N, C-alpha and C positions, 0 to 999 in steps of 0.2 A: 698394520697403516701408520704411519708416519704422520703427523699436523701438517707437514710439506706437502705430503702426498693428498689428504683430505684437502686444505684449502685449494689446489691445483682442481681439485675433483670439481669442488665447490664455482671455482671461478670456471671451467670449461662445461659444464652442466647449463649456466647462466646463461653464458656466451650464445651456446649451441641454440639451445631453446631459445633465445630470443632472432637469432638468425633465420631458425631453421623455416619461416614460414616464404621465406626466400627463393626454395627449394618448390614451391608449391603453387604451379602454373593452370593460370585460366586457359580455355581453349584458343589455339590459335591455328591460322597456315590447315599443314594438312592434319593438323591433329584435333581434333572434333571432341576431346574429350581431355578433361582436367587430368594434368598429369605431373611428374616428381622430376628434375633436373639436377645435377651435379653441382650448382653453381658456377662460379668463375666465369671463366671464358667458354663453358659450357653451356651456357643460359639456355634454355628456350629451345633445346635441343633436347631428345627423347633417347636414351642411350639401355643397351640391353640391361647389362650386369650391370651397372649402374645404378640403372632405376631397380635393380632389386633389393641391392645392398644400403639405399637410400633409403627406401620403407623399411626394409630391415630395424635399423635407425630411428626410422622416423616414429615408425606403429611401438618401440619400447618405449619411446616418451609419452605416446598417447595415454592420455586422463592423467599424466602425473602435472610433466614438465609442460603439456603442449593439452591445448582442451580437449575432453574423448571424442571420439569422432571428428574429427579437423584433416584428420591424414587419409583416413578409409578412402573417403572420396577421390582421390589423387591419386594413390595405389591402385585401385580398383579402374581409372582411369588409362594406366599403363599397358595394363591388359587390353580392353578398349581397343584403344592409339594400334595395337602392336596387329589385331584382330583385325582393323580398318584396312590396314595394308597387305595382309596374306593374298598370296597369289594361289594360283590355280594347284598350280605342284608343291602346296604345302610350304614354302621356303617365304619365310620374317623376316623381315631387314633388322639390321644388328644395330640401325641408328634413321632414328628419323627428323631429321633436321626443318630448321624455318624454310620454307617454304619462297622460293625464286623460281620455281618451273612449274611445269603441269601434276605434276607427281614430285613424289620424295627422290632423291637422286638414284639409291642404289637399286630402287624398282627399277629404276630406267634402263640402270648397265646392264639387270638381271636378263630386261627384256632385249636387251642389243643380244644376247648372246652370251656375256662373260658370265662365268661359274665365279661365286665370289663365296665370300665365308655364308654363315646365314645365322641368329639369331644363339648365339649361344646360350650351353644348356640351363638354364635360368625362367624359364616360362612357366616352366609348371612349379618349379620352386616358390616363384611371386604368387601365383594363384592359390597354392595350399599354405604360404604366409597368411595369406590378409584372408582365406578363408577361415582358418585356425584363429587369428586373433578375434577375429568379428563374431565368429560362430556360426557361419551362415557360408555351404558349399553352393547353394541350389544358383546364387549369381553367375557363375562361370558354367553350370554345366553345359549352355548352348553353344560351350566351345568344347567339347567333346571330340566332335567330326573333324574340329580345327585343329587338335590335337594328336592325333589318330596321323593326318597328315603331317603335320609337323614334323613328327618321329619318322612318318615316309618317307621324307623327302629328304631327312638324315641317312638313311637304311639307304637310300638308292644312290644319293652324292658323296657321302662322306666317310662313307665304310668300307673297309680293306677284310673281303672276307677271310682271307690267308689268313692274316693274325688275328681277326675277332677285335679289332680296336677300330676309331672312329680318329679321319685323319680333316686337315684343317687342308682348304683349297689351294692357300697362296697364307701369306703375311701379311693382311690386312684386318686390320682390329681384331686382334684375338687376343684381346683381354689383357696380357702379357705383352704391350708391341713390339717390340724387337726381343725378346727370346732367343739367343742364339742358336734355338732348336729348332726355329722355322725359319728366324729374321732372314730374308737372301735364300733362304733354301729353294728347291725345283718345286714346284707346283705338287700339290699332293702325295709328297713324300714321308710327312713328321705325322707320327700317332701320337699329340702331346698329352706330357700326363696332366695337363691342367685341363685338354678337353674330354680326355677321359675319366678322370675322380671328378669333377663339378656332373659329369652325364650320370654319375653311378646314383647322386642327391637327386638329379633330374629324372631319372625311372622311377627310383623312389617315394617320389612324391606323384608321380603322375598313376603306378599302380594305388596311392591312398585315395587319390581322385575317384580312380575309375569305383573304387569301392565302398566312397561316397557316395556317388552317382548311381550306384547300384546296376553295375557292371562288374560282375562276378570273377567274370572269365579275363575280363582284358585286364583286370589286377594281376590275375597269377601272371599273365602273357607278360606284362612289365616287369614285375616281382624275376618271373623268371631269367627275361632278357637284364636285369641288372646283375644278377649272379655269372653269369656269363660273360659278363663285360669285367664283369669282378675275377672272375678266374683269368682272363687275359691280361689283365691289367700284373697279377699275381705273376704272370709264367713270362712275360715279355719285358714288363718295367720294373720289376726290383730286381736290384743288383746282390746279387748273393753276397761276390767282394767285396763292395765299396758300403753296403747297408745301405741303400737309397733306391728311390723312387725314381729314373728317368723318362724321358723323350724318347721316342727309338725310331730309329728310321725302317720305310717299312718300304723303299724298293728295293728289293730282294729279291736276284735270281739269277739262276744260271745263264749266263752269257756264254754262247758259243759262239764266237767268231770264225772259228776253224775247225781244223779237222782231230787237234788237239785234243781237245775237252767232252772224253766222252766217257771218263771215271764218275766218282762219289762227286755229285755236282750241288748245291745251295741246300741245303737239308733246313735249316735254321731261317727261320718268319723274320726276323726283326735285326736290328743291329744296335744296340743301346748309344745313345746320341750322349755322351759323359760328359753333360753340364751343369754344374750342380746351381738349381735355380730355388726359390720360393715353390716353385710348384711342387718340389718334390714332397714336401709339405700338407697337402692336397688330399693327402688318401686319409689324414689323420681327423680331417673334418668332415670326409665322405664316410668314413668309420670302412674304408677296404682293407689298411693294413690290420693287420694280428698285433697282438699285444708284443709279440717280441720285437716288432718290427716296429711298433710303435716306442719302447723300450731304444732302439739303434735310434731313430729317428730324433729322441728329444738327447739322448745324453749324450751319444757321436755327433752329433750335427749340431742340435739349437746350443749345445754348447761350446763349443769350437769358436775360441775369439779368431781366430785365423778364415771361417766361414762366414758362419753364418748370428754369433754371438758381438753384438754388439752393444754399445753403453743405449742406445735410444730403437732397439727392437731388432729384428731379422730384416737384415736387406735381399734386398730382392733379388740379388745375384750375389752368389758364393765372391769372398773378398779376396780369397786368391785366384780367380780365376781372370787369364788372360786380357776377357770382354769386358772387365768391371770399367765403369768410369760415369761419371756423378753429373755429367754436362746436361744444363739448361736444354731442352730438347720438346717439339712438339710434333704430332705426324711423323713418325711414332713420338707418342710420349718416353721416358727414357725408365725403363726396368733392370740397365746393368746395372743395381747396386742400391743408389739410392733407398730408402725408409717409405715405406708407401700402409698408409693403414688401413687399408684392408689388408696387407704380407699381416702385419701384428694381429688383426682380430683372426683372422684363418688359423693363424699360427696358435693363441690362445685357445679359441675355443676347441683345435684336435686336442691341444695338452689336456685341457677340463674334458674329454668326451672319454680319454684314456686314466683320467683319475689320479692327472699332474699337478696337483692343485697349486702345489709349492712353484714350480717352475713357471707354470701361469699367471700366480701374481706377479711374479718378478717381470716377467713379460707388459706388464698392466703397468706395473710402476713404471718400466720404462716410457713407454706411451704416453702415460701422465705426464710423466717428463718433459716429452718431447715436445707433446702440443701444447702442454702448459707453458712454456718455457717460451716458444712461439709466441700466444697471445701474449705472456707476460709485455714480452718486446716491440711486439710490431703490433698489435691490437687486431689481430686478423690469424687465418691459419692458410697453410699452403697445400699445396699439389704432395710434393715429396719434398726429401730432406739427406741431407749427409747425412752418414751411417754412423760417421765418427765424430763432427762436432756436433750433430743438431741442428745446423743452421738448415734454415727453407732453400732451396732451388731456384722454382718459380711458383707463379700462379697463384699470387696470394687472394684470399676471399673464398678459396674452394671448402666444401664441405665434404658433402656427398660421406665417402666411408671411412670420413673424421669422426664424423658423430658416434662411429660405432665406440668410441672410446668411451661413453655413457654404455653402453652395454656392457663392458667389462667391468665397471665400476659397479654395475647391477649386479651381473651373475657373481661378482665376487661376494656381494651383501647380501647371495642368498636368492635372488630372482633368477625365477626358470629361463632358459635361452630359448627365443622365438624359433630356433633352430627346431623346438620338439614339437612343431608345428611342421616340419619337412616329408616326415617318414612316420610310419605308423606305430 
């Protein structure tokens, strides 16, 4: 690594460790336990996958850049707060906001009968992360039954039995907010590769927890569920021609509108939604991809300067897609091409999982260049960036998964990744 890289890594380490405390919040409103927020305009709100990645970054710094034991109570508080608001049917909200009414907004909407997306599949992953980091799994054993109900809700309300994949209820708070594979499409019609690939990691984390809690039958149950889902992803989401993982349309059936359709009916279970987004690389993170598929994803796609190979990392949407747009927007946040820190880290860790260290090092260098230059020029970090120029688009002061740049540097230097705590 160059001196330029090392200087910027040191600069980022200093800035992030100095600012990290701003993400650690005292109990307030509906949130009765300490928690972690993403910073910037999202201050004082608890989010599902955001809190996981913030905890993932901050726990990596605990005992080094941050005092030992400083972060753990806040990470545990994330879990306590979410379970405080679990409903009888197993539903857990994606976000708990500052209190202005008698109960969190999403809980109220659910009680009104509105079917919403639920906590994205990072609940078990966060429990396993925290437990592995501190060497204690018993603190969360009280939630074993709640986790069973959480998966029961997923299986009852969001699982498509025809194809064996999970679907979004709608396009609200889906992680990649305006992913064209789901955004603006009919309810329950998209089995998004984001949801299903991360669900693999969630099921494996639950299996690990069940084993730690002395529940061998449930451990086997969740390992089997993970394998069945992996098989469905391979069957329905991997495109043999394009060598890419796609989200798929599940609203597939023979539609007999008249007397004519009496022959061969629809026998395929899904149709690929052929929009190339960063989500196609998540199977590298969850290790669903085969070695051959990893080679295609790394070589054919991550190396293509027309699609995913930008000077600053992996664009959230391929740069040659017709929907590519880097406009500043909130609600939805813009994932139609801008560089996000989480995209670069998931890609980095996926490459490392499959032994592509040289490619991972280059992605880390580009991430350090992007964030280091922003810090040098603006004195802060932003939520997302132009993939061609590296110019920040919006929301200065955003930390959250930008902090994962420290994980990248540490892992390249030989530190074991925290992802090791998420599976057996």
